[in-house]
N, C-alpha and C positions, 0 to 999 in steps of 0.2 A: 844607926839610922834606920836600916832595913827592919831590924827586930822591933824597934819602937813603932814603925808604921804598921807592921803586922799585928802588934798588940792593939793598936788603935782601931784597926778595921776588923779585928777578929769577931767582934760582936755582930757584924753585919754579914758574916759568912755562915755557911751551913755545911755540915759534912756531906760529902758526895757518896752516893751508893757506888756499886761496882761500875767500872768504866764501860763495859760492854753489856748490854741487856741480854738476858737469856730467856728463851721461850721453851719450856720443857714440852715433851711429847713428841710423837713421831710425825713425819711429814704427811699432811693430809689437807684436802681442801677445807675441811671444817676448822682445822687448827689455824690455817692462814686467814680464814674469815674471822676468827676470834681476835687475831692480832690487829686486823684492820676494821674492827667493828666501829660503826658510826662514821666511817670515812666515805663521803659521798663520791669521791673520785675513784674508789676501788671497784674494779670490775671482776666478777667471777662468772665465767660462762661454762656450763657443763658441755662436754664434747664427747662423742663416741668415736674412739680411735678406729680408723679404717672405714668410716662411713656408717650407713644405716645397718649394715650386716656385721659390723665389728663387735667383738666380744668384750673389749676392754673399755672402761670409762675413765675419763680424766677431766680436769678443769683447766681452762685457760684463764690466767690471772694476770692483771696489770693495773697500773694506776693511769687513769685517763689524763692526758695532757703531757705525761712524761714520755710516752711511747709514740712511735710513728704508726698510726692506724693502718695505713696502706701496706707497710712492711709486715705488720702482724697478720693482716688478712692474706696477703699474697705469698709470703715466705714461710709462715708458720701454720696458720689455720688451714689453708688449702691443702698442703701435702699431708697434714695430720688427719684430715677427713676423707682423703682419697681412698676409694675402695681397693682392696687387695694390696695396699702398700705395706701393711703390717701383718700380712697373712702368717708369717712365721713366728710371730710373737704370741706366747702362751700366757705370760704374766706381766705385771707392770715393770719389773726389772728388765726384762728383755725388750719391751717397748721403749723404755727410757734409754737403753743402750743403743738401740737402732736410731733413735732421735739424735743422740749425742754424736753418733758416727756419721750423720749426714743425711738422714731421710728428710729432715726439714731443710728448706732451702735458705740457710743462713750461714754467714761466715764464722760466727762465734757461738759456741754452745758450751754450757757447763752443767755437769750433774751435781745436784745438791741433795744431801741426805739429812740435813738439819734445818729446823725452822729458822734459826738465826741467820744462816747463810742465805736461805731462800728469801726472807724478808729484806735482807740487806740488798740483794740483787734487784728486787722489785722497786725498792726505794731509790735505787741507782738508775732507774729507767729501763729495766729489762722486763720482758714478759716471760711468764713461767707456764709450762705445761706440768700440772701437778697430778701425780698418781698417789696411791696410798703406799707410803713408805719411801718414795723417791720423787724427784722432780728434775726437770731440765729447764734451764733459763737461757734466753737468747737476748743478745744486745740489740734491742730495737729502739735505742735511745733517740728521742726526737731532738734535733738541733735547737738549742736555746740560746738566747742572748743576741747581742748585736754582732755585726761583722767586724772585720779588722779595719780600724780607722787610724787617723793620724794621732801622734802623741800630743797631748795637751800640756803636760807639765814640762816636758823636755823637748824643746823645739829643735828640729833637725834642719840645719841650713845646707849642709853638704853631706848628706847621708840618707839612710833608709827612713821612710816616712811611716812605716807600720808600727803599731803599738800592741801591747798585750790586751786581751779581752777578759771577760769574766768566765770564759769556758776553759777549763784546764787542758783539754785535749787540743784545742786550738793553739794554746800557748806552747805546749810541748812540740807541736808541729812547727811553729815559728822558729823554735830553737833548733830543731832537727834540720830545717832547711838551710841553716847556716853552718851547722856542725854535722856533716854527713860522715860521722865516724862511728864504727861499732863500739868504740871505747866509751861513748857517751852513755852514762847510766841514769836511769829514771827509776828510783825506788819509791813506790807509792804506798801510802798508808792513809788511814782515816782518823781525823781529829775531831773531838766533840762527841759526847755521849748522845746528844739529841740531834745535832746537825749532821754528824758523820761526814764532815767536809773532807773531800779527797785532797791530799797534799802530796807533792812529789819532790823528793830530794834529788837534785840534778848535779852531777859531777862527772869529770872525765877520769876514767880508770887509768892508772899508771901515770897520772899527772898531778891530780889533787892529792894532798896529804890525806891518807886513809883515816888518820885519827880525827881530822876535822869532819869528814863525812860520817864517821861512826858516831861522833859526839852529837852531831846535828840530828841523826836518826834517833839516838837515845833520848835526847831532850824532847823530840816530838812524841815519842812513845810515852813519856812521863807527863805530858800535858793532860790535866784532868779538868775539863770545862764542859759546860752544857753545849755551847755553840761557838765554833770558831768562825765568826762571820765578819770580823773586822781585822784590819792589819795589826791593831794593838793586841788582839787576842792571841796572835802568834808571837809578836815581838816581845811582849812582856813576859811570856812564859819561856821563851827560848833564851833570854838573857838573864844571867844570875844576879846582876846588879841593876837597880833602878837608877838610871842616869838620864838627864835631859839630853846628853850628847849621844847621837845615834851610833850604835855599835854594829848595826846591820845596814848595808847600803841598800837603798830601795830605788828601783828603776821601772819604768813602763816601756822601755825600748828593748826589743829582742837583740838588736845588734850589740848594745852595751852589755847585756846579759851574757852573750856568747863570748865577747872579748874578755870579760872578767873570768869566765870559766877557763879560757885559754891561759890566763895568768896563773891559775892554780887555786882559785876559790871554788867553794861549793855554793850552789844556789837552791832556792826554794820557790816553788810555784804552788799556789792554792786555788782550788775551784771557787769561783765567786769573787776573786780579787784580781783586778787588771794590773797587777804589780808582780815584780820579781824581787825576791830578797837574796842578798849575797852576804856571805860570811866575811869576817875579817875586814870590816868596814873602817879602815883607818882614816885619819884626818887627811892625809895626803891624797888618798883615793877619792874622798868626797869633794875635794876641791878640783878634781879633774873632770872634764866633760868628754863625751865621745867625739865631738868635733875637733879636739886637739889632734887626733890621728888622721884627720881628713884635710888639714891645711898644712902649709909650710911650717917647718919646725921653728923658725925664728919668731913669727907672730904668735904661734902657739905658746912658745916659751914666755914671751912678754905678757900674754894674757894670763898665764898661770901665775906669774909674779904679781900681776895686778890683782888677782883674786886673793892671794895671801895678804897683800897690802890692804885691800878693802876689808878683809876680816879683822885686821888689827885696827883699822880706822873705825869700823863699826862699833867695836866694844870700848875703844879708848877715847874717842873724840869728846863725847859729852862729859865723861869723868875728868879729862884733862882741862876742859873749859871751866868746869866748876872749881876744881882745886886751885887753878891758877888765878881766876878772878876773885875768889873768896879769900884764899890764904897766901898766895904767892904772886902778888901783882908785880913784884920786881922782876919776874921772869919775862914779862912782856916788853917789847920795844915801846918807847915813849909814844910814838904816833899811834900805834895800835891801842895802847892803853887809853889814850885820850879819846879815840874813836869809840871804845867800849863805854867809857864814862858818859860821853855825850848821848849815846843811844839809850842809856839807862836813867838819864836824869828825870824824865817825866813818868817812868814806869813805877807804879805803886807797890809792886811785889819784889821780894828778894830774889837773888839769883837761884837759890834752891827751889823756891816755889815756881819760878819761871821754867827752869829746866825740867823738873819732874812733871809739871803740868803739860809742857809741850811733848814730852815723851809719851805720856798717857794719851794725849790727843792724837798723836801719830798712830799709836796702837789701835785706838778706837776707829780711826778712819780706815786703817788697813783691814780690821775685822769686818767693818761694815761693807767695804768693797768686795770682800771674799764671800760673804754670806748672802748678799742680795743678788737678784738676777743680773746678768751681765750688763744689760743696757742701763739699769738703775744704778748698779755699782759704779760704772764709769762716771755717771752724773754726780754721785755722792763724792767721789774722789776729786772731781774738778771743783765742786762747790767747796769742799773742805780745804783743799790745797790753795785755791786761788782767792775765793771770796772771803771765807772765814779767816784764813791766815792773813791776807792782806788787810782786812778790816781790823783784825786784832792789832796789827802793827800800827796802822794809822790812828787807832783809838788809844794808843799808848798803853795797851794792856800787857804786851810783851815787847821785848826789844828785838830789832831785826837780827842781831848777832846770834841770839838763841835759836831763832827760826832757821838760820843758815846752818848752825851746828847740828841741830836735830835732823834737818833734812839731809845733810851730807851723810850723817851716820846711818839714816834709814836707807838712802840710795846705795850706800856701800854694802849694807846687808842684803839688798836685793840681788847682788852679783853672785851670791852663794848658789851653787848648782843644786844643793840638797836642801829641801825645805825644813827638814828636821834640824839640820845644823843651823839654819838661819834662825829658827825659833830658840835654840839654845843660846845663840849669840845675843839675841834680844834680852834674854834673862840675865846674862852676864853684864850687859850694858846697864841695866837697872841696878844690879848689885854693886858694881864698881862705882856708879854715880853716887849711890847712897854712902859708900865708904869714903868717897872723896868729900862729900858734904860734911861728914863727921870728923875726919882726921886729916883732910888735905892730901898732900902728896904722899905722906906716910901711909894713909889709909889705902890709897891707890896702889902703892908698892906692895903692901901686905896682901891686898886682894889678888894682885897678879901672882904673887908667890904661892898663895893658897890654891889659886886656879891651876897653876902649872903643876903643883904637887898632885892635885886631884886628877888631872888629865894623865899624869904619869902612872897612876894606879889603875887606869882603865885598860881593859884588854878585850879582844873579841876572838873567841875560839883559839886562845893560845897566842895571839899576836897582839903586841902592845898597840894601843890606839894611836900613840904618837910615833910609831915606827914609820920611817927609819931615823927620825930626828933624835930619838933617845938611845940609839944603838951604836953611835959612833961610826956609821958606815958612810964614808965620804961619797962614794959612787951612788949609793942609794939616796943620799941627801940631794945631790945634783939632779938625779933622775926625778925626784919629787918636785923640786923647785922649777925645773926646766923640762922641756920636751925634746930630748935628743933625736936626731934623725933615726928613723925606724931601722935603717940598715945597720946602725951601730948597736942596736939593742939585741944582744944575742943571749941574754940570760933573763930568766924570770925573777921577780922580786924575791930575794932570799928570805925576807921576813915571813913569807907565806909557807916556807918549808915544802916546796913542791917536790914530788918524787922525781920528776924529770926537770932538771934545772935549765936545760938548754932550751932557748926560745927559738922555735923554727916556724913561727906563724907565717 
């Protein structure tokens, strides 16, 4: 399937040049001006080092809007032009060495001897003092983006209210606030030949399986794309198989991200994305929520079982209704069968047309509610669910039992904590319903067998997607279906292969 899709889309792709652009030539203000030619936000200001009596010339270069102008003026330009400050410097190399050693009042400084590294620093929000042959860059990055706000996708009832933002350094700070350990590793790289998006691989040294962290870093280095600006740009390149079922867990809550790291997973944070990605996203983990650890273990266990039941109800209920009412009416009790017959007497459409039409209508309403503004989306949902649905039943266009079945399946799907998993379940719901329409209960059984076989072949960074259900681990099975008291949980999940199996959180 993957090779067929690659052949299908090969005509729409183009070969990529080298991943990292190269600018030949020595470091000089003229070379930097050629790189940023016709860039209106590029600023190049000639400066005489050491004031009016200075002997050396340099250029102060930065991109307006990315740097903090006050910091550049006070901490870089002022000491750079102060008379007598560079009296011992006889050449650009010595002046650059003095700047890097602290003559400029800034906390971070780097010497650059190539135009590639110099241009990358300027694009990253640094200002540069450029001599002929060498340069020094200072991190004068201006804070961009919104502040830390509440989580929108994952509601926090009894937990932390902060969420990731679009700024990578803010996100790493949120994780550091929760894991104040020197073993927490942040390995940064740039993804995207044009966007140069900063990405950080996050893991706990001595706890996370080293093979997982190294594999994640290797896959990031192999990404060849113009711009990594969306979540799909990373997910589809990091996963070897194209599957509708999510093999990476996605969260916007730093507390959940930190808890997953403590279990032995590796994480990924990207600049520009208010999300955190986590490896080894198994089915059992995606049906858990952070609030399970914040409430008593009995209601948390019951809610976990409820989610598993809702998952089965979401994909099976429409298909079961179709195969029973069309092919196997003898399976229904007599009173229920009579009620179904009475509800369908005046409906002009078949059961197949009714069910598929209602499933499509439900998806249309959900998509309209998501894409429209919040106030309009709520109105559309109310109109579609109450007015249109009720009118369709009263006009004898659809039977009430079909509306109930589709609505129950949709509501059950809404209980899924992971939105990607919910979308995959909706796809399975359609496919199983079509198989039930064609072959009845035999088609439904064959579909479930194929689905189970397919899910057993999925894995995420060496961990089976259905683990621990497919590994014969009774303790792991109970831990996935229930939420035992935290004082009893003394070992990390063995399917993650953590280096330190003892759980001392």
